[in-house]
C-alpha positions in Angstrom: 2.1 14.3 -43.7 4.2 16.9 -41.9 2.4 20.0 -40.7 3.8 23.4 -41.7 5.0 25.6 -38.8 3.7 29.2 -39.0 4.8 31.8 -36.5 3.1 35.2 -36.2 4.5 38.1 -34.2 1.9 40.7 -33.1 3.5 42.0 -29.9 6.0 44.9 -30.5 5.6 44.6 -34.3 4.2 42.5 -37.1 6.1 39.6 -38.8 5.3 36.1 -40.1 7.6 33.2 -40.3 7.0 30.0 -42.3 9.1 27.0 -41.4 11.5 29.3 -39.6 12.0 31.7 -42.5 10.7 35.2 -41.8 8.7 36.7 -44.7 10.5 40.0 -45.8 8.6 43.2 -45.0 8.6 44.0 -48.8 6.3 41.0 -49.4 3.6 42.9 -47.4 3.6 46.0 -49.6 -0.1 45.3 -50.4 -1.6 46.6 -47.1 -4.8 44.7 -47.4 -3.0 41.3 -47.5 -1.2 42.1 -44.3 -4.3 43.6 -42.7 -6.2 40.3 -43.4 -3.5 38.2 -41.8 -3.4 40.6 -38.8 -7.2 40.5 -38.4 -7.2 36.7 -38.5 -4.3 36.5 -36.1 -6.0 38.6 -33.4 -9.4 36.8 -33.8 -9.6 34.2 -31.1 -10.4 31.2 -33.4 -8.2 32.7 -36.2 -11.2 32.4 -38.5 -13.8 34.9 -39.5 -16.9 35.2 -41.7 -16.2 37.0 -45.0 -19.0 39.6 -44.3 -17.2 40.6 -41.1 -14.0 41.2 -43.0 -15.9 43.2 -45.6 -17.7 45.3 -43.0 -14.4 46.0 -41.2 -12.3 46.9 -44.2 -14.9 48.4 -46.7 -18.0 49.5 -44.7 -19.1 52.0 -47.3 -18.8 49.8 -50.4 -21.6 47.7 -51.8 -21.3 43.9 -51.3 -20.1 43.3 -54.8 -17.3 45.8 -54.7 -16.3 44.8 -51.2 -16.3 41.1 -52.2 -14.0 41.9 -55.1 -11.6 43.7 -52.7 -11.7 40.8 -50.3 -10.7 38.3 -53.1 -7.8 40.6 -53.9 -6.7 40.7 -50.2 -6.8 36.9 -50.0 -4.7 36.7 -53.1 -2.1 39.1 -51.9 -2.0 37.4 -48.4 -1.5 34.0 -50.0 1.2 35.3 -52.3 3.1 36.9 -49.4 2.8 33.7 -47.3 4.0 31.6 -50.2 1.4 28.9 -49.8 -2.2 28.9 -51.0 -3.6 26.8 -48.1 -2.3 29.2 -45.4 -5.4 31.3 -46.1 -8.3 28.9 -46.4 -11.8 29.9 -47.5 -14.5 27.4 -46.9 -18.0 28.5 -47.8 -18.2 32.0 -46.2 -15.5 31.5 -43.6 -11.9 32.6 -44.0 -9.3 30.9 -41.7 -5.6 31.4 -41.0 -3.4 28.3 -41.4 -6.0 25.8 -40.2 -3.9 22.7 -41.2 -0.6 24.1 -39.9 1.1 24.4 -36.5 0.2 28.0 -35.9 2.1 29.8 -33.2 1.0 33.4 -32.3 3.0 35.3 -29.6 0.0 37.1 -28.3 -1.8 33.7 -27.7 1.3 32.3 -25.9 1.5 35.4 -23.6 -2.2 35.3 -22.8 -2.1 31.6 -21.9 1.0 32.0 -19.7 -0.5 35.2 -18.1 -3.8 33.4 -17.2 -1.9 30.5 -15.6 0.4 32.8 -13.6 -2.4 35.0 -12.3 -4.3 31.9 -11.2 -1.4 30.7 -9.1 0.0 34.1 -8.1 3.5 32.8 -8.4 6.1 35.6 -8.8 8.4 33.5 -10.9 5.5 32.5 -13.2 4.4 36.1 -13.4 7.9 37.1 -14.4 8.2 34.3 -17.0 4.8 35.4 -18.5 5.8 39.0 -18.5 8.9 38.1 -20.5 6.6 36.9 -23.3 5.1 40.4 -23.7 7.6 42.0 -26.1 5.5 45.2 -26.7 2.0 46.4 -27.4 -0.1 44.6 -30.0 0.6 45.9 -33.5 2.0 49.2 -32.4 2.4 50.4 -36.0 -1.4 50.3 -36.4 -2.4 52.5 -33.4 -5.7 53.8 -34.8 -7.1 50.7 -36.6 -10.4 50.2 -34.8 -10.4 46.4 -34.9 -7.1 46.1 -33.1 -7.8 48.5 -30.2 -9.9 46.2 -28.0 -7.5 43.2 -28.1 -4.6 45.7 -27.7 -6.0 47.2 -24.5 -7.0 43.8 -23.2 -3.5 42.4 -23.6 -1.9 45.6 -22.2 -4.2 45.3 -19.1 -3.3 41.6 -18.7 0.4 42.6 -18.8 -0.2 45.2 -16.1 -2.0 42.6 -14.0 0.9 40.2 -14.3 3.4 42.9 -13.4 1.3 43.9 -10.4 0.8 40.3 -9.2 4.6 39.6 -9.6 5.5 42.9 -7.9 7.6 43.8 -10.9 7.3 47.5 -10.1 10.1 48.8 -12.4 8.5 47.2 -15.4 5.1 48.5 -14.4 6.5 52.0 -14.3 8.0 51.5 -17.7 4.6 50.6 -18.9 2.8 53.4 -17.0 5.1 56.0 -15.5 2.0 57.5 -13.6 1.2 54.2 -11.8 1.2 55.4 -8.2 1.1 51.9 -6.6 4.4 51.0 -8.3 6.0 54.3 -7.6 5.0 54.1 -3.9 6.2 50.5 -3.6 9.6 51.5 -5.0 9.8 54.7 -2.8 9.1 52.6 0.3 11.7 50.0 -0.7 14.2 52.8 -1.2 13.4 54.3 2.2 13.7 50.8 3.8 17.2 50.5 2.2 18.2 54.0 3.6 18.2 55.5 0.1 16.4 58.7 0.6 17.8 60.2 -2.7 16.2 57.4 -4.7 12.8 57.9 -3.0 13.0 61.6 -3.8 14.0 60.9 -7.4 11.1 58.5 -7.9 8.6 61.1 -6.6 10.0 63.7 -9.0 9.7 61.2 -11.8 6.0 60.6 -10.9 5.3 64.3 -10.7 6.8 64.8 -14.1 4.7 62.0 -15.6 1.5 63.4 -14.1 2.2 66.9 -15.5 2.0 69.5 -12.7 1.4 72.2 -15.3 -1.9 70.5 -16.3 -3.2 70.4 -12.7 -2.6 66.7 -12.2 -0.4 65.6 -9.3 0.3 62.6 -7.0 -2.2 61.4 -4.5 -2.1 62.2 -0.8 -0.5 58.9 0.3 2.3 59.5 -2.2 2.9 63.0 -1.0 3.1 61.8 2.6 5.6 59.2 1.6 7.6 61.9 -0.1 7.5 64.1 3.0 8.7 61.1 5.0 11.7 60.8 2.7 12.4 64.5 3.1 12.4 64.1 6.9 14.9 61.2 7.0 18.2 62.4 8.5 21.0 62.4 6.0 24.4 63.9 5.4 22.9 65.5 2.3 20.5 68.3 3.4 17.2 68.5 1.6 17.1 71.3 -0.9 14.5 73.9 -1.0 13.4 72.8 -4.5 12.4 69.4 -3.0 10.3 71.1 -0.3 8.8 73.4 -2.9 7.8 70.3 -4.9 6.0 68.8 -1.9 4.2 72.1 -1.4 3.1 72.2 -5.1 1.9 68.6 -4.8 -0.3 69.6 -1.8 -1.6 72.6 -3.8 -2.6 70.3 -6.7 -4.4 68.1 -4.2 -6.4 71.1 -3.0 -7.1 72.1 -6.6 -8.4 68.6 -7.4 -10.6 68.5 -4.3 -12.2 71.9 -5.3 -10.6 73.8 -2.4 -9.6 76.7 -4.8 -8.9 79.2 -2.0 -6.3 76.9 -0.3 -4.8 75.9 -3.6 -4.3 79.5 -4.7 -2.8 80.3 -1.3 -0.3 77.4 -1.6 0.6 78.5 -5.1 1.3 82.1 -4.0 3.3 81.1 -0.9 5.3 78.5 -3.0 6.1 81.1 -5.7 7.5 83.5 -3.1 9.7 80.7 -1.7 10.9 79.8 -5.2 11.6 83.5 -6.1 13.6 83.9 -2.9 15.7 80.8 -3.8 16.1 81.9 -7.4 14.4 78.7 -8.7 13.2 79.7 -12.2 11.3 76.5 -13.1 9.6 76.3 -9.7 8.4 79.9 -10.2 6.8 78.9 -13.4 5.2 75.8 -12.0 3.8 77.7 -9.0 2.5 80.3 -11.5 0.8 77.5 -13.5 -0.9 76.4 -10.3 -2.2 79.9 -9.6 -3.4 80.2 -13.2 -5.2 76.9 -13.1 -7.0 77.9 -9.9 -8.2 81.1 -11.6 -9.1 79.2 -14.8 -11.3 76.7 -12.8 -13.2 79.7 -11.4 -13.5 81.5 -14.7 -11.2 84.3 -13.6 -8.0 83.6 -15.5 -8.0 86.7 -17.8 -8.6 89.1 -14.9 -5.8 87.4 -12.9 -3.4 87.4 -15.8 -3.9 91.1 -16.5 -3.3 91.9 -12.9 -0.2 89.7 -12.7 1.2 91.0 -15.9 1.0 94.7 -14.8 2.4 93.9 -11.3 5.3 91.7 -12.5 6.5 93.9 -15.4 6.5 96.9 -13.2 7.9 95.6 -9.9 9.5 92.2 -10.3 11.3 92.0 -13.7 13.7 89.3 -12.8 11.1 86.5 -12.9 8.7 87.9 -15.5 9.6 85.2 -18.1 9.2 82.4 -15.7 5.8 83.6 -14.5 4.6 84.0 -18.1 5.8 80.5 -18.9 3.4 79.2 -16.2 0.5 81.1 -17.9 1.5 80.3 -21.5 -0.8 77.3 -22.1 -3.8 79.1 -20.5 -3.1 82.1 -22.8 -3.1 79.8 -25.8 -6.3 78.1 -24.5 -7.9 81.5 -24.3 -6.8 82.4 -27.9 -8.6 79.2 -29.1 -11.8 79.8 -27.1 -15.3 79.7 -28.7 -15.3 83.5 -28.4 -12.4 83.8 -30.8 -9.1 85.7 -30.5 -10.3 89.3 -30.8 -10.9 90.0 -27.1 -7.6 88.7 -26.0 -5.9 90.7 -28.8 -7.5 93.9 -27.4 -6.1 93.0 -24.0 -2.7 92.4 -25.5 -2.5 95.8 -27.0 -3.1 97.3 -23.6 -0.5 95.1 -22.0 2.1 96.0 -24.7 1.7 99.6 -23.7 2.2 98.7 -20.1 5.3 96.6 -20.9 6.8 99.4 -23.0 6.2 101.9 -20.2 7.9 99.6 -17.7 10.8 98.8 -20.0 10.0 95.0 -19.7 11.5 93.1 -22.6 9.7 89.8 -21.5 6.4 91.7 -21.2 6.8 93.1 -24.7 7.6 89.7 -26.0 4.5 88.1 -24.6 2.2 90.9 -25.8 3.8 90.9 -29.3 3.4 87.1 -29.5 -0.3 87.3 -28.7 -0.8 90.2 -31.1 1.1 88.3 -33.8 -1.0 85.2 -33.3 -4.2 87.3 -33.5 -3.0 88.9 -36.7 -2.2 85.4 -38.2 -5.6 84.0 -37.3 -7.2 87.1 -38.8 -5.4 86.6 -42.1 -3.2 89.7 -41.7 0.0 87.9 -42.7 2.4 90.9 -43.1 1.4 92.2 -39.6 1.6 88.7 -38.2 5.1 88.2 -39.5 6.2 91.6 -38.1 4.9 91.0 -34.6 5.9 87.3 -34.4 9.4 88.1 -35.6 9.7 90.8 -33.0 8.3 88.5 -30.3 10.9 85.8 -31.2 13.7 88.5 -31.0 12.6 89.8 -27.6 12.2 86.3 -26.2 15.7 85.4 -27.4 17.0 88.6 -25.7 15.8 87.4 -22.3 16.4 83.7 -22.8 12.7 82.7 -22.6 12.7 79.4 -24.5 9.0 78.5 -24.4 7.8 81.8 -25.7 10.4 81.8 -28.4 9.4 78.3 -29.6 5.8 79.4 -29.7 6.7 82.4 -31.8 8.6 80.2 -34.2 5.7 77.8 -34.3 3.3 80.5 -35.5 5.9 81.7 -38.0 5.9 78.2 -39.3 2.1 78.3 -39.7 2.5 81.6 -41.6 5.1 80.0 -43.9 2.7 77.1 -44.6 -0.1 79.6 -45.3 2.2 81.0 -48.0 3.0 77.5 -49.3 6.7 77.9 -48.3 7.3 74.4 -47.1 11.1 74.9 -47.3 10.9 77.9 -44.9 8.5 76.0 -42.6 11.0 73.1 -42.4 13.8 75.4 -41.3 11.7 77.1 -38.6 10.5 73.7 -37.3 14.1 72.5 -37.0 15.1 75.7 -35.0 12.0 75.5 -32.8 12.4 71.7 -32.0 16.0 72.1 -31.0 15.0 74.9 -28.6 11.9 73.1 -27.2 13.9 70.2 -25.8 15.5 72.5 -23.2 12.2 73.8 -21.9 10.2 72.4 -19.0 7.2 72.9 -21.3 8.6 70.5 -23.8 5.7 68.1 -23.6 3.4 70.9 -24.8 5.7 72.3 -27.5 7.1 69.2 -29.2 3.8 67.5 -30.0 2.4 70.6 -31.5 5.6 71.1 -33.6 5.2 67.5 -34.8 1.8 68.4 -36.3 3.4 71.2 -38.3 6.2 68.8 -39.4 3.5 66.6 -40.9 2.1 69.5 -42.9 5.6 70.6 -44.0 6.8 67.2 -45.1 7.2 66.9 -48.9 7.3 63.1 -49.5 4.8 60.3 -48.5 7.6 58.5 -46.7 8.5 61.5 -44.6 4.9 62.1 -43.7 4.4 58.5 -42.6 7.6 58.6 -40.5 6.6 61.9 -38.9 3.2 60.5 -38.0 4.8 57.4 -36.4 7.0 59.7 -34.4 4.1 61.8 -33.2 2.1 58.6 -32.3 5.0 57.4 -30.2 5.0 60.8 -28.4 1.3 60.5 -27.7 1.6 56.9 -26.5 4.2 58.0 -23.9 1.3 59.6 -22.0 3.5 62.7 -21.1 1.8 65.1 -23.5 -0.6 68.0 -23.1 -3.9 67.0 -24.7 -4.9 70.4 -25.9 -1.4 71.0 -27.4 -1.7 67.7 -29.3 -4.5 69.0 -31.5 -2.2 70.3 -34.1 -0.7 66.9 -34.6 -4.0 65.0 -34.3 -5.8 66.9 -37.1 -2.7 67.1 -39.4 -2.1 63.3 -39.1 -5.8 62.6 -39.8 -5.8 64.8 -42.9 -2.5 63.4 -44.2 -3.6 59.8 -43.8 -7.0 60.4 -45.4 -5.4 62.1 -48.4 -3.0 59.2 -48.7 -6.0 56.8 -48.7 -5.1 55.2 -45.4 -8.7 55.7 -44.2 -8.8 52.7 -41.8 -6.8 54.6 -39.2 -8.6 58.0 -39.6 -11.9 57.4 -37.9 -10.6 56.5 -34.5 -7.9 59.2 -34.8 -10.6 61.8 -35.4 -12.8 60.4 -32.6 -9.9 61.1 -30.2 -9.4 64.6 -31.7 -13.1 65.3 -31.3 -12.9 64.3 -27.6 -10.0 66.7 -27.0 -11.6 69.5 -29.1 -14.6 69.2 -26.8 -12.5 70.9 -24.1 -13.2 74.2 -25.8 -17.0 73.7 -26.3 -16.5 75.4 -29.7 -13.6 77.2 -31.1 -11.2 76.6 -34.0 -10.2 73.0 -33.1 -13.8 71.9 -33.4 -13.9 73.5 -36.8 -10.5 71.7 -37.7 -12.1 68.3 -36.8 -15.0 69.1 -39.1 -12.5 69.9 -41.9 -10.6 66.7 -41.3 -13.9 64.8 -41.4 -14.5 66.3 -44.8 -11.2 65.0 -46.1 -12.0 61.6 -44.6 -15.4 61.5 -46.3 -13.9 62.5 -49.6 -11.3 59.6 -49.3 -14.3 57.3 -48.7 -15.8 58.7 -51.9 -18.8 60.1 -50.1 -18.8 63.6 -51.7 -22.2 64.7 -50.2 -21.0 64.2 -46.6 -17.6 65.6 -47.5 -19.1 68.9 -48.8 -21.4 69.1 -45.7 -18.4 68.7 -43.4 -16.4 71.4 -45.3 -19.4 73.7 -45.1 -19.7 73.2 -41.4 -15.9 73.8 -40.9 -16.0 76.9 -43.1 -18.9 78.4 -41.3 -17.3 77.8 -37.9 -14.0 79.4 -39.0 -15.9 82.4 -40.5 -17.7 82.9 -37.2 -14.4 82.9 -35.4 -12.8 85.5 -37.7 -10.3 83.1 -39.3 -10.5 83.9 -43.1 -7.5 81.8 -44.2 -9.0 78.7 -42.7 -12.5 79.5 -44.1 -11.1 80.0 -47.6 -9.2 76.7 -47.5 -12.4 74.8 -46.5 -14.4 76.5 -49.2 -11.7 75.6 -51.7 -12.1 72.0 -50.6 -15.8 72.2 -51.3 -15.2 73.6 -54.7 -12.9 70.7 -55.5 -15.9 68.4 -55.3 -17.9 70.1 -58.0 -20.9 69.9 -55.7 -20.5 73.2 -53.8 -23.5 75.5 -53.9 -23.1 79.0 -55.3 
C-alpha cells in the first residue's frame, strides 16, 4: 500500500500539502484545527497526549468542556486535511500523519544544521542555511507554545551563519550583530573600500539606536576610526568624525563614566552646530539628556537648556529639543504623574514667549496640551495641541509635530471620532517617516491605528504590521507601549486569547521601566479584558479596579472612567 506524502511548512509561514496539492488557506478558517496541526508539527515526535493539548489550548476550562473542544479541533483538522487518518487518536495520544511520509521543513533544516555544525564545512553551512526560509510560524508571534522552538531554530540558524561566515545573512537576521559587522568592515578595509566600512558602521549604529543610549563596542569603534584614518581621495566628513565621538560617548555612558560621557556630548554638539549638522545636534543632545537621566537630573538639565537655547541659540532649538523629546515623554508618564512637568511647562512657555522662540513655544504648548488631555480637559487639550502642531510646522520640526498629531488622535478617540483619528494618523505617519526619531514615532502611531480601525480585518492587519515592526528590533521599547496594550486589548476582545498572555507579559516587562505610572495601569486594564475573554469575571473586575485606582491616583479621569465602565459591564462591580 502506497504511503501518502504530507508536507508541512512552518518556516516563514504555515501551509500543508497532501500528495503535492497545497491545502487552500480558506480550509483553515477554523483556527483550532490549524492550531492542532501546528502544535503536532512542532512537537518532536509529532504526537502529544490529549491532556497536554487541552492544557495548552483551554487551560481555564473544566476537563469535559476542554475535551469537547478538542474533539471539534480534531474534526476540523481532519476535514481540512481531507483524510481522517492524518490526525490519529489512539487511546489518549494524538498523532500527525503517523502512517504517512511526513516532511516538515523545520525538521529538515534542523537535521542539516546539526550535520553542518558538526563538520564546520562552509558549503554545508550555506546549504543548511538555504533551508531556513524564515522564522517558525511568524504569523503566531505571541502563541506561547511556539516561542521555545522558534527561538531554538532561530539560534540554530545564527550558529550556522556564524560557522559558515555568512556575515551578510547574519546581519539580515540581526542588524546589531557586531561580530558580523566587524568582519564585513575588516573585509571592506582589506579591499580598500573605506566608504563601505564607514557605511557598515553607520548601519550598526542605527540598529543599536544611539538615542536610546546603546552604541557599538570599543573594538568596533576602533575599527571605524581605522577606516576614517585610511588615506583616500574622498576626505572624511565631519559628520563621520562626530559619529565616532558619539560612539565613544555612549561607551563612557554604558561604563558609568557619566562625567566623561557628558563632556563628550557637549563637545560633539558644539562641533555639530559649527558644521550645521541638525541631526547630529539632536543625537548629541540625546546623549547629554541620557547622562542627566541616569543621574536623576534630567528635569533640571532640561530647564536650564531650554532657557539657554531659546534665548541665545535659536537656530538649533528644534534639534536640541528633538534629542530630549523621548525623555520628556518618559517624564510625563512617570509614577508621579504629569502635573509637575505641566507646571514647569507653563514657566517655560513664558520664557519662550519672552524670547520670541517659536520652537520653544511649540514644545511648551505640546507638554501643556498633553497634560490637559491626560487630565480630561479636552477642549483645552485640543487648543494647546493644535497650537503646538501649528508652531512646529512653522519651524519644520517634524518629531514634535508628529507627537502633537498623535495626541490629537488620542483626543479624537476619546470623543469616539474614529474617522477623525484615522485622518490624523495618516498625516502623522507620512511625516514620521522623514524623522530620525521614526522608530519611536511609528510604532506608537501603529497602536493608535489599532484603536481607530473599524473592521476586524483591518485590526488584524494592523496588528501584524506592528508585530513586524517590533520584530525588526529597531524600535524604542517605551514608545512601543501604545501598540502593545492596544494589540492585546483588541485580540482579547476578538477572542484570540492564545496570543494575549505572552503579549501582555512583554508589555508588563516594558511598563516596569516606569516603576509605576500610566503604562502599568494600562497593562492592568488589558489584563481585565483578557480575563473577561477567558470568562473569569471575578479576576476581570479585580484587574479593572486596580487599573481604575491607578489611573485615578495619576489624575487621569478619562482612563479611570473607562475602566470603571468596564467593571460595570460585568454586573459584578461594587457600589
